[in-house]
VEXDO-576865 format. One record per residue (C-alpha): residue number from 1; x negated, y, z negated. Coordinates in pm, 1 decimal. Layout:
<sites>
+-----+----------+----------+----------+
: num :       px :       py :       pz :
+-----+----------+----------+----------+
: NUM :        X :        Y :        Z :
...
+-----+----------+----------+----------+
</sites>
This chain:
<sites>
+-----+----------+----------+----------+
: num :       px :       py :       pz :
+-----+----------+----------+----------+
:   1 :   1044.3 :  -1376.2 :    575.9 :
:   2 :    653.3 :  -1311.8 :    595.8 :
:   3 :    434.1 :  -1045.3 :    598.2 :
:   4 :    101.8 :   -997.3 :    822.6 :
:   5 :   -216.2 :   -878.0 :    741.6 :
:   6 :   -421.0 :   -564.6 :    911.5 :
:   7 :   -766.3 :   -458.8 :    877.5 :
:   8 :   -751.8 :   -176.6 :    618.9 :
:   9 :   -949.8 :     76.2 :    861.0 :
:  10 :   -660.2 :     58.0 :   1080.6 :
:  11 :   -376.5 :    163.3 :    802.5 :
:  12 :   -358.3 :    567.1 :    948.3 :
:  13 :   -248.8 :    422.1 :   1297.6 :
:  14 :    -60.4 :    135.6 :   1178.0 :
:  15 :    161.9 :    348.7 :    955.4 :
:  16 :    183.9 :    593.3 :   1228.5 :
:  17 :    304.1 :    343.8 :   1481.4 :
:  18 :    574.7 :    202.6 :   1236.8 :
:  19 :    654.6 :    503.8 :   1097.2 :
:  20 :    586.9 :    346.1 :    774.7 :
:  21 :    499.1 :    395.9 :    425.4 :
:  22 :    178.4 :    388.5 :    258.8 :
:  23 :    185.3 :    252.6 :    -67.7 :
:  24 :   -127.2 :    249.8 :   -325.5 :
:  25 :    -62.3 :    -39.3 :   -590.9 :
:  26 :   -345.1 :     81.8 :   -774.8 :
:  27 :   -286.5 :    241.0 :  -1135.5 :
:  28 :   -204.6 :    568.7 :  -1137.1 :
:  29 :   -560.5 :    682.8 :  -1252.3 :
:  30 :   -721.2 :    513.8 :   -958.4 :
:  31 :   -460.7 :    664.4 :   -746.6 :
:  32 :   -536.9 :   1038.9 :   -884.2 :
:  33 :   -943.8 :   1001.4 :   -832.3 :
:  34 :   -917.5 :    899.1 :   -447.9 :
:  35 :   -655.3 :    755.9 :   -209.4 :
:  36 :   -574.1 :    708.1 :    175.2 :
:  37 :   -428.5 :   1063.0 :    301.2 :
:  38 :      0.0 :    992.9 :    306.4 :
:  39 :      4.1 :    736.2 :     52.0 :
:  40 :    206.2 :    755.6 :   -245.1 :
:  41 :    145.8 :    541.8 :   -552.9 :
:  42 :    362.0 :    241.7 :   -699.7 :
:  43 :    166.3 :     44.1 :   -932.5 :
:  44 :    145.0 :   -334.7 :   -896.9 :
:  45 :    278.3 :   -371.7 :  -1224.2 :
:  46 :    557.9 :   -154.6 :  -1141.2 :
:  47 :    631.3 :   -377.6 :   -842.3 :
:  48 :    615.0 :   -655.4 :  -1077.2 :
:  49 :    874.4 :   -549.0 :  -1320.9 :
:  50 :   1117.3 :   -446.3 :  -1004.3 :
:  51 :   1100.2 :    -76.1 :  -1029.0 :
:  52 :   1094.4 :    -24.3 :   -686.2 :
:  53 :   1260.5 :    258.5 :   -537.1 :
:  54 :   1121.7 :    209.0 :   -150.0 :
:  55 :   1348.5 :    266.1 :    158.7 :
:  56 :   1414.2 :   -127.5 :    267.8 :
:  57 :   1473.1 :     44.3 :    635.0 :
:  58 :   1079.7 :    124.5 :    664.1 :
:  59 :    776.8 :    -74.6 :    692.6 :
:  60 :    571.9 :    -54.8 :    356.9 :
:  61 :    195.4 :    -74.5 :    400.7 :
:  62 :     -2.6 :   -191.5 :     74.1 :
:  63 :   -353.0 :   -158.9 :    -18.1 :
:  64 :   -517.0 :   -164.2 :   -350.2 :
:  65 :   -899.5 :   -182.2 :   -460.3 :
:  66 :   -998.2 :   -472.9 :   -283.9 :
:  67 :   -740.2 :   -675.9 :   -130.4 :
:  68 :   -617.2 :   -896.1 :   -410.7 :
:  69 :   -333.5 :   -661.9 :   -552.3 :
:  70 :   -193.0 :   -585.5 :   -220.2 :
:  71 :   -153.7 :   -947.9 :   -130.6 :
:  72 :     37.6 :   -993.0 :   -431.1 :
:  73 :    263.4 :   -669.2 :   -385.4 :
:  74 :    310.7 :   -794.7 :    -41.0 :
:  75 :    452.2 :  -1103.4 :   -138.3 :
:  76 :    680.8 :   -941.6 :   -400.1 :
:  77 :    783.7 :   -683.9 :   -169.2 :
:  78 :    870.9 :   -931.5 :    138.7 :
:  79 :   1076.0 :  -1156.0 :   -134.6 :
:  80 :   1264.2 :   -858.6 :   -227.9 :
:  81 :   1377.6 :   -794.8 :    144.8 :
:  82 :   1108.6 :   -521.3 :    248.8 :
:  83 :    922.4 :   -542.7 :    612.4 :
:  84 :    551.1 :   -543.9 :    457.3 :
:  85 :    218.0 :   -500.3 :    624.3 :
:  86 :    -81.0 :   -596.0 :    369.8 :
:  87 :   -405.0 :   -460.3 :    412.2 :
:  88 :   -736.5 :   -653.1 :    398.2 :
:  89 :  -1051.7 :   -492.4 :    243.5 :
:  90 :   -873.0 :   -281.4 :     -8.3 :
:  91 :  -1004.4 :     84.3 :    -49.5 :
:  92 :  -1335.5 :      4.1 :    -72.8 :
:  93 :  -1343.4 :   -117.7 :    271.7 :
:  94 :  -1139.1 :    217.3 :    438.9 :
:  95 :  -1389.9 :    458.6 :    592.2 :
:  96 :  -1191.3 :    739.6 :    640.2 :
:  97 :  -1134.4 :   1078.9 :    456.9 :
:  98 :   -962.1 :   1012.2 :    100.2 :
:  99 :   -746.3 :   1281.7 :   -118.1 :
: 100 :   -766.2 :   1352.6 :   -460.5 :
: 101 :   -473.6 :   1443.3 :   -651.6 :
: 102 :   -510.4 :   1785.9 :   -840.8 :
: 103 :   -434.7 :   1802.6 :  -1214.9 :
+-----+----------+----------+----------+
</sites>
């Protein structure tokens, strides 16, 4: 099983097309500062530790800061049987509005 890559700029439209879940694999601190709308936070270290509670029937779209972390997350999730789309460019290449988490 393999994952495929899309440009980060297409993440929202692809999530809507697939009925997918957008997963930010950055740290919870980075996620709180700003993230793509509709995203949930599942840090890469949690994925690496096997602490994954995502539905296997959904397409998972992963992103990170610059692209490297999401590629690693995509590989791990794919190996665990998830349908994954990796976004190239990371949030630094995203041009849409961002959401902040209120504390």
